[in-house]
C-alpha positions as CSV (number, residue, x, y, z in Angstrom):
1,M,-37.6,24.5,-43.4
2,A,-35.7,20.9,-42.6
3,S,-38.2,18.4,-40.5
4,R,-38.2,18.0,-37.5
5,T,-36.7,14.5,-36.2
6,S,-37.9,12.5,-33.0
7,H,-34.8,13.2,-31.1
8,A,-35.2,17.1,-31.4
9,P,-36.8,18.7,-28.1
10,P,-40.1,18.5,-27.5
11,P,-42.2,22.5,-27.6
12,T,-41.6,24.5,-24.0
13,D,-45.7,24.4,-24.6
14,E,-45.7,20.7,-24.0
15,P,-47.4,18.6,-20.8
16,E,-44.6,18.0,-18.1
17,A,-45.5,14.7,-18.6
18,K,-44.6,14.7,-22.1
19,K,-41.4,16.7,-21.7
20,A,-40.5,13.7,-19.6
21,K,-41.2,10.9,-22.3
22,Y,-39.3,12.9,-24.9
23,A,-36.7,13.0,-22.0
24,A,-37.0,10.0,-21.2
25,V,-36.0,8.5,-25.4
26,E,-33.4,11.1,-26.1
27,P,-29.9,9.6,-26.4
28,S,-27.0,10.0,-24.1
29,E,-23.3,10.0,-25.1
30,P,-21.5,6.8,-24.8
31,P,-19.5,6.2,-21.8
32,A,-16.3,6.2,-22.3
33,A,-14.3,2.7,-22.4
34,K,-12.4,1.5,-19.5
35,P,-8.7,1.0,-21.0
36,S,-7.9,-2.7,-20.5
37,V,-5.1,-2.0,-18.1
38,V,-5.3,0.3,-15.6
39,L,-3.4,0.9,-12.1
40,N,-5.0,-1.6,-9.9
41,P,-7.3,-0.6,-7.0
42,A,-6.8,-3.7,-4.9
43,D,-2.7,-3.6,-5.9
44,C,-2.1,-0.1,-4.6
45,D,-1.0,2.1,-1.0
46,I,-4.5,2.8,0.8
47,D,-3.0,6.7,0.8
48,F,-2.6,6.7,-3.4
49,N,-5.2,7.6,-5.4
50,I,-6.7,6.1,-8.6
51,E,-8.8,8.3,-10.9
52,G,-10.3,9.4,-14.4
53,V,-11.0,6.2,-16.0
54,G,-7.6,4.4,-14.5
55,L,-4.5,6.0,-15.9
56,Q,-4.1,8.9,-13.7
57,G,-2.2,8.0,-10.3
58,S,-1.0,10.6,-7.1
59,S,-0.7,10.3,-3.2
60,L,-1.8,12.5,0.0
61,Y,0.5,14.8,0.6
62,E,-1.1,17.1,3.8
63,Q,0.7,17.4,6.4
64,G,2.8,14.2,7.2
65,F,2.0,12.5,4.4
66,A,4.3,14.9,2.5
67,Y,7.4,12.5,3.2
68,C,5.6,9.3,3.0
69,W,6.1,7.5,-0.3
70,S,3.1,5.4,-2.2
71,G,2.7,3.1,-4.9
72,A,0.8,1.1,-7.0
73,R,0.7,-1.9,-9.6
74,A,-0.9,-2.0,-13.0
75,N,-3.4,-4.7,-13.1
76,V,-1.6,-7.0,-16.0
77,G,1.7,-8.3,-16.0
78,I,3.8,-10.4,-18.3
79,T,5.7,-13.4,-18.3
80,G,7.0,-13.4,-21.6
81,G,7.2,-11.0,-24.9
82,K,8.5,-7.2,-25.2
83,Y,6.6,-4.9,-24.1
84,C,6.7,-1.3,-22.9
85,F,4.8,1.4,-21.5
86,S,4.8,5.3,-20.5
87,C,4.0,8.1,-17.3
88,K,3.8,11.7,-18.0
89,I,5.2,13.4,-15.4
90,V,1.6,15.8,-14.7
91,S,2.3,18.2,-11.6
92,E,3.6,18.4,-8.6
93,P,1.3,19.4,-5.1
94,P,2.9,22.6,-3.5
95,V,4.3,21.6,0.4
96,D,5.2,22.4,3.5
97,M,8.8,20.6,3.6
98,E,11.2,23.5,4.6
99,D,13.3,21.0,6.1
100,T,13.6,19.0,2.9
101,P,15.7,20.4,-0.6
102,F,13.8,21.3,-3.1
103,D,14.7,18.7,-5.3
104,Q,13.6,15.7,-2.9
105,Q,10.4,17.3,-2.4
106,H,8.4,15.7,-5.4
107,V,10.3,12.4,-6.7
108,C,8.5,9.6,-9.0
109,R,10.3,6.3,-9.5
110,L,9.3,4.2,-12.5
111,G,9.6,0.4,-12.7
112,I,8.4,-3.1,-12.6
113,S,7.9,-5.7,-10.0
114,R,7.0,-8.9,-9.2
115,G,3.1,-9.2,-8.5
116,D,3.9,-10.9,-4.7
117,D,6.8,-8.0,-4.0
118,N,5.7,-4.7,-1.4
119,V,3.6,-2.1,-3.8
120,G,5.3,0.4,-1.7
121,N,9.2,-0.8,-2.1
122,L,10.2,-0.5,-5.9
123,G,14.0,-1.0,-6.3
124,E,14.3,-1.6,-2.6
125,S,13.7,-5.7,-3.4
126,E,15.1,-8.1,-5.7
127,H,12.2,-7.9,-7.4
128,S,11.6,-5.2,-8.6
129,F,13.8,-2.4,-11.0
130,G,13.5,1.3,-10.4
131,F,14.2,4.6,-12.3
132,G,14.3,7.5,-10.2
133,G,13.3,11.4,-10.4
134,T,16.5,12.4,-9.2
135,G,18.6,10.0,-11.7
136,K,19.4,7.3,-10.2
137,Y,18.5,2.9,-11.0
138,S,18.1,1.2,-8.1
139,H,17.3,-2.9,-8.1
140,G,17.8,-4.7,-4.8
141,G,18.2,-1.3,-2.6
142,R,20.8,-0.9,-4.2
143,F,20.7,2.3,-6.0
144,S,23.5,3.9,-8.6
145,D,23.4,7.2,-11.6
146,Y,21.3,6.7,-14.1
147,G,20.2,9.1,-17.4
148,E,19.4,11.8,-16.2
149,R,16.8,13.9,-13.7
150,Y,12.9,14.4,-14.9
151,G,10.2,16.3,-13.3
152,V,6.8,17.7,-14.6
153,G,6.1,17.5,-18.6
154,D,8.9,14.4,-18.7
155,I,7.3,11.4,-20.8
156,I,9.7,8.4,-19.1
157,T,8.8,5.1,-21.0
158,C,9.8,2.2,-19.6
159,A,10.7,-1.0,-22.2
160,V,11.0,-5.0,-20.6
161,D,12.5,-7.7,-23.5
162,L,11.3,-11.1,-21.8
163,E,12.4,-12.3,-24.8
164,T,16.5,-11.9,-24.9
165,K,17.4,-15.5,-22.4
166,P,19.0,-16.5,-20.3
167,M,19.0,-12.7,-19.6
168,A,16.1,-11.1,-19.6
169,S,16.3,-6.3,-19.5
170,I,15.2,-3.5,-18.4
171,S,15.5,0.1,-20.3
172,F,14.4,3.9,-20.3
173,S,13.5,6.6,-21.9
174,K,13.2,10.3,-21.4
175,N,11.4,11.8,-24.1
176,G,12.2,9.5,-26.4
177,K,16.1,9.5,-25.9
178,L,17.0,5.7,-25.0
179,L,19.2,6.0,-21.4
180,G,20.7,2.7,-21.5
181,A,19.7,-1.5,-21.0
182,K,19.8,-3.3,-17.6
183,H,20.0,-6.8,-17.5
184,F,19.0,-9.4,-15.1
185,N,17.8,-12.7,-14.6
186,A,14.0,-13.8,-15.2
187,G,14.3,-17.4,-15.6
188,L,14.2,-20.3,-13.0
189,S,16.9,-19.3,-11.2
190,G,16.1,-15.6,-10.5
191,L,12.7,-14.6,-10.8
192,G,10.9,-17.4,-11.9
193,V,8.6,-15.3,-14.4
194,V,10.4,-16.8,-17.8
195,D,10.3,-20.2,-18.2
196,S,9.0,-21.2,-14.8
197,P,6.0,-22.7,-13.7
198,A,3.1,-21.2,-12.6
199,G,2.1,-20.6,-8.7
200,K,-1.1,-21.0,-7.5
201,L,-1.8,-18.0,-7.3
202,Q,-0.9,-16.6,-11.3
203,W,0.2,-12.6,-10.8
204,E,3.1,-13.3,-8.3
205,S,5.3,-14.9,-10.9
206,A,4.8,-11.8,-13.1
207,L,5.8,-8.7,-14.0
208,F,4.2,-5.8,-13.7
209,P,4.1,-2.0,-14.3
210,H,4.6,0.0,-10.5
211,V,4.8,3.1,-9.9
212,L,6.0,5.3,-6.5
213,L,5.1,9.0,-6.1
214,K,5.6,11.3,-3.3
215,N,3.8,14.6,-3.9
216,V,3.5,14.5,-7.6
217,V,0.6,13.3,-10.0
218,V,1.0,11.1,-12.9
219,Q,-1.0,9.8,-15.8
220,L,0.0,6.2,-17.5
221,H,0.3,5.4,-21.1
222,F,-0.5,1.2,-21.6
223,S,-1.9,1.1,-25.0
224,F,-2.1,3.7,-27.9
225,E,-4.9,4.9,-27.2
226,D,-3.9,6.0,-23.7
227,G,-1.3,7.5,-25.6
228,L,1.8,5.5,-25.5
229,L,4.2,5.7,-28.5
230,P,6.1,2.2,-28.5
231,E,9.9,1.7,-28.2
232,E,11.1,0.2,-31.8
233,G,10.7,-3.6,-31.3
234,F,8.4,-3.4,-28.4
235,K,5.2,-3.7,-28.1
236,P,2.1,-1.9,-26.4
237,W,2.1,-3.0,-22.9
238,A,-2.3,-4.1,-23.3
239,S,-1.0,-6.0,-26.5
240,A,0.3,-8.9,-24.0
241,L,-3.2,-9.9,-23.2
242,V,-4.1,-10.4,-26.7
243,D,-0.5,-12.4,-27.3
244,G,-1.2,-14.9,-24.4
245,N,1.7,-13.7,-22.0
246,G,-0.3,-11.0,-19.6
247,I,-1.3,-12.1,-16.5
248,T,-4.2,-10.2,-14.6
249,G,-3.5,-9.0,-11.4
250,P,-5.4,-9.6,-8.0
251,T,-9.1,-8.3,-7.2
252,F,-12.3,-7.5,-4.9
253,A,-15.6,-8.4,-5.7
254,N,-17.0,-6.3,-2.5
255,M,-16.4,-5.3,1.1
256,Q,-18.6,-8.6,1.7
257,D,-15.4,-10.6,0.9
258,C,-12.9,-8.7,3.1
259,E,-12.2,-8.8,6.5
260,V,-10.0,-6.6,9.5
261,M,-7.8,-8.6,12.3
262,M,-7.1,-6.2,14.9
263,M,-4.2,-7.4,17.0
264,V,-4.9,-7.2,20.7
265,G,-1.6,-7.4,23.4
266,L,0.7,-5.7,25.5
267,P,3.6,-4.0,23.9
268,A,6.8,-6.1,23.6
269,S,4.0,-9.0,23.0
270,G,4.8,-10.2,19.6
271,K,1.9,-9.0,18.3
272,T,3.3,-7.3,14.9
273,T,5.8,-11.0,14.2
274,W,2.8,-12.5,14.5
275,A,0.8,-10.3,11.9
276,E,4.3,-10.3,9.8
277,N,3.9,-14.1,10.2
278,W,0.4,-14.0,9.3
279,V,0.1,-12.0,6.1
280,K,3.4,-14.1,4.6
281,E,1.5,-17.6,5.2
282,H,-1.4,-16.3,3.1
283,P,-0.6,-14.6,0.2
284,E,-3.8,-15.1,-1.4
285,K,-5.3,-12.2,1.2
286,R,-3.0,-9.4,0.5
287,Y,-2.9,-8.1,3.4
288,V,-2.4,-4.5,4.5
289,L,-0.8,-4.1,7.8
290,L,-2.0,-1.0,9.4
291,G,0.0,0.9,12.7
292,T,2.0,3.3,13.8
293,N,5.3,1.1,12.2
294,L,3.9,1.2,8.5
295,A,3.1,5.0,9.3
296,L,6.9,5.1,10.2
297,D,7.8,3.2,7.6
298,R,6.0,5.1,4.4
299,M,8.9,8.0,5.9
300,K,11.8,6.5,4.5
301,C,13.9,8.6,2.9
302,N,17.1,7.7,0.5
303,Y,20.2,9.9,0.6
304,L,20.6,11.0,3.6
305,I,17.1,13.7,2.6
306,R,14.9,13.9,5.4
307,P,12.9,16.0,7.5
308,S,15.0,17.7,9.7
309,F,12.3,17.4,12.7
310,L,12.9,13.9,12.4
311,L,16.5,13.0,13.6
312,T,19.0,14.6,16.1
313,K,21.7,14.2,13.3
314,L,21.8,12.8,9.5
315,D,23.1,9.7,8.7
316,S,23.0,6.9,6.0
317,Q,19.5,4.9,7.5
318,Q,16.0,5.2,7.1
319,V,13.9,7.4,8.9
320,P,12.2,3.9,11.3
321,G,15.7,3.5,12.2
322,L,15.3,6.5,14.4
323,L,13.5,3.9,16.8
324,R,17.1,2.4,17.0
325,K,18.9,5.6,17.7
326,Q,18.1,6.5,21.1
327,N,16.4,9.8,19.4
328,Y,13.6,10.8,21.5
329,G,12.8,14.0,23.9
330,E,10.7,16.7,21.3
331,R,12.2,15.3,18.0
332,F,10.6,11.9,18.3
333,D,7.6,13.2,20.4
334,R,6.9,15.5,16.9
335,L,7.6,12.0,15.2
336,M,5.0,9.8,16.4
337,D,2.6,12.6,16.2
338,C,2.9,12.5,12.8
339,A,2.6,8.5,12.3
340,T,-0.2,8.8,14.3
341,G,-1.9,10.8,12.1
342,I,-1.1,9.3,9.0
343,F,-2.2,6.2,10.8
344,N,-5.8,7.4,11.6
345,T,-6.4,9.0,8.0
346,L,-5.4,5.2,6.7
347,L,-7.8,3.3,8.6
348,S,-10.8,5.5,8.0
349,R,-9.6,5.2,4.1
350,A,-9.5,1.5,4.5
351,S,-13.1,1.3,6.0
352,K,-13.8,2.6,2.1
353,T,-11.4,0.3,0.3
354,P,-12.6,-3.8,-0.4
355,R,-9.0,-4.7,0.8
356,N,-8.0,-7.0,4.2
357,F,-6.2,-5.1,6.5
358,V,-4.3,-6.0,9.9
359,I,-4.6,-3.3,12.2
360,D,-1.5,-3.9,14.2
361,Q,-1.7,-1.6,17.6
362,T,-2.6,-2.4,21.2
363,N,-6.4,-1.8,21.0
364,V,-6.0,-3.4,25.6
365,Y,-9.4,-0.7,25.5
366,K,-12.6,-1.9,24.8
367,S,-13.6,2.1,23.5
368,A,-10.8,2.3,21.4
369,R,-11.6,-1.4,19.4
370,K,-15.0,-0.2,19.1
371,R,-14.0,3.2,17.6
372,K,-11.4,1.9,15.4
373,L,-14.2,-0.9,13.9
374,K,-16.8,1.2,13.6
375,P,-16.7,2.3,10.0
376,F,-15.5,-1.5,9.1
377,V,-19.6,-1.9,9.0
378,N,-19.4,-4.7,5.7
379,Y,-16.7,-6.5,6.7
380,R,-15.7,-9.4,8.5
381,K,-13.9,-8.1,12.1
382,I,-11.8,-11.0,14.1
383,A,-9.8,-10.5,17.1
384,V,-5.8,-11.7,17.5
385,V,-5.7,-11.7,21.2
386,I,-1.4,-12.5,21.6
387,F,0.0,-14.1,25.0
388,P,3.6,-14.2,25.4
389,K,5.4,-16.1,28.1
390,A,6.0,-14.1,30.9
391,E,9.6,-14.3,30.7
392,D,9.6,-13.9,26.6
393,L,7.6,-10.8,27.3
394,R,10.5,-9.5,29.3
395,L,13.5,-10.4,27.2
396,R,11.5,-8.1,24.1
397,S,11.0,-5.3,26.8
398,D,14.8,-5.9,27.7
399,K,15.3,-6.1,23.6
400,R,13.5,-2.7,23.1
401,L,15.2,-1.1,26.1
402,R,18.3,-1.9,24.2
403,E,17.6,-1.1,21.2
404,M,15.6,2.2,21.7
405,G,17.7,3.6,24.2
406,K,15.0,4.4,26.6
407,E,14.7,3.4,30.1
408,V,11.6,1.7,30.8
409,P,10.8,2.3,34.7
410,A,10.5,-0.9,37.0
411,E,6.9,-0.3,38.1
412,A,6.1,-0.1,34.3
413,V,7.9,-3.4,33.6
414,N,6.3,-5.0,36.2
415,E,2.6,-3.2,35.8
416,M,2.5,-4.7,32.3
417,L,3.9,-8.3,33.4
418,G,1.1,-8.2,36.2
419,N,-1.7,-7.1,33.2
420,Q,-0.9,-9.5,30.6
421,L,-0.9,-12.3,33.5
422,N,-4.4,-10.7,34.2
423,L,-5.3,-11.0,30.5
424,M,-4.2,-14.8,31.0
425,I,-6.5,-15.5,33.2
426,L,-9.1,-13.7,32.3
427,S,-9.1,-15.6,28.6
428,I,-9.2,-19.1,30.9
429,F,-12.4,-17.4,32.7
430,C,-14.2,-16.6,29.9
431,I,-13.4,-19.7,27.9
432,L,-14.8,-22.0,31.1
433,T,-18.0,-19.2,31.7
434,C,-19.0,-17.6,28.9
435,S,-19.1,-14.4,31.1
436,L,-17.7,-10.8,30.2
437,P,-14.6,-10.7,32.6
438,V,-13.4,-6.7,32.9
439,T,-10.5,-5.5,34.3
440,A,-10.7,-1.8,35.6
441,N,-8.0,-0.4,32.0
442,Y,-8.0,-3.9,30.0
443,A,-11.1,-5.8,28.6
444,L,-10.5,-9.3,26.8
445,P,-12.5,-9.1,23.3
446,L,-16.0,-10.9,22.6
447,S,-17.3,-12.5,19.4
448,K,-20.6,-10.7,19.0
449,D,-22.2,-13.8,19.3
450,M,-20.8,-14.6,23.3
451,P,-23.4,-13.5,26.4
452,R,-23.6,-10.1,27.5
453,T,-21.1,-8.9,24.3
454,D,-21.7,-5.3,22.5
455,E,-18.2,-5.2,20.1
456,Y,-18.7,-6.1,16.9
457,F,-15.9,-9.4,15.7
458,D,-17.5,-12.0,14.8
459,Q,-14.7,-14.1,15.6
460,A,-12.2,-14.0,18.2
461,I,-9.2,-16.3,18.7
462,C,-6.0,-16.6,20.9
463,S,-2.4,-17.5,20.2
464,R,0.4,-17.6,22.2
465,T,4.4,-16.2,21.1
């Protein structure tokens, strides 16, 4: 009979306390080691899900999200060498998109982008390159036929050569079949990645693996251990760290280090312009803009494919172009309802995500501000109140009328201007008296350390546009 080892379970008739003692020393399975290169939760869209050990990605697809693209980058970029990674199309969640051709309902776009590029614009900027499941290669918003279509079960490998000078190259293969290389300038006069001085934020000048999804689940491979089969002459992407060619992407330590800025101002006051400029001026913060405009932009569709309820007719514009095509009435209302639903979901997810955010809406009602900010318990909260000049506000309102084709009644414009003036007067009154000014409909946001305030803001600032 084999002798009993120290790892054997105790007899069932032993006292419970003794059983607990044995259980405490019972060895457990060691946790699986996390890969060195994974999808970066600090560098992805809010509706992008990163699962498993950080190698599986998917996007939300319920309701309006079925029409949205969602992107993510890996946490390691390169500034030199020859490296590759691959992506397997795992599945296509069922979606209700009767107004969209079936082959456009589930699409993956794979490629690379510079670390400071918009994560939702793979292949649509001068700093990114993508290969989509529709058989299109894209760069700088220009799409061309390339390779062939791909879908569930296929493995697409992306290989990047930064050693061939002066022109670098990117190539793709499908299930081991080479599809051809595309060349680009990665040097100082091009992308500024190779032989270029490093910026203050090093990840701004490195090329990162990037995936952009619409109703698709994918699995990434960056090393042999992940299941990567490298292209001949190329190393696994994870090797770049050991070789000294790897740059780590942005990270966030905890929510206490993050902030949420809330824009406050009347329509056409210049809130979005202020917010976009602020984001550009503070790249280290990696702000995410949240608003219905963002939701409209996320529902972009290429090649004339988009939900029929969004447009009165097909054209070559993206969905945001709807606002400039005089498409009002029932279809516009449905579009805005859809965008509002997307915004509310993104806001809820944002409050649980350690990132920096800017909420870009009017937010003139105190009740709305408190409702939106309540979940952001651990964030630093800043109100940004925008006060344009009356003439500028009138000009912007006229511009909106020309571009959107929607007639704004004169009394509504006058009320807008009147309320804007009230807010300006109230802000001065607040500064001089430290009192809490309130109008019938509008209330100026105050920081939580001011007398008689019941709002959550750590800071409230005013700006003229």
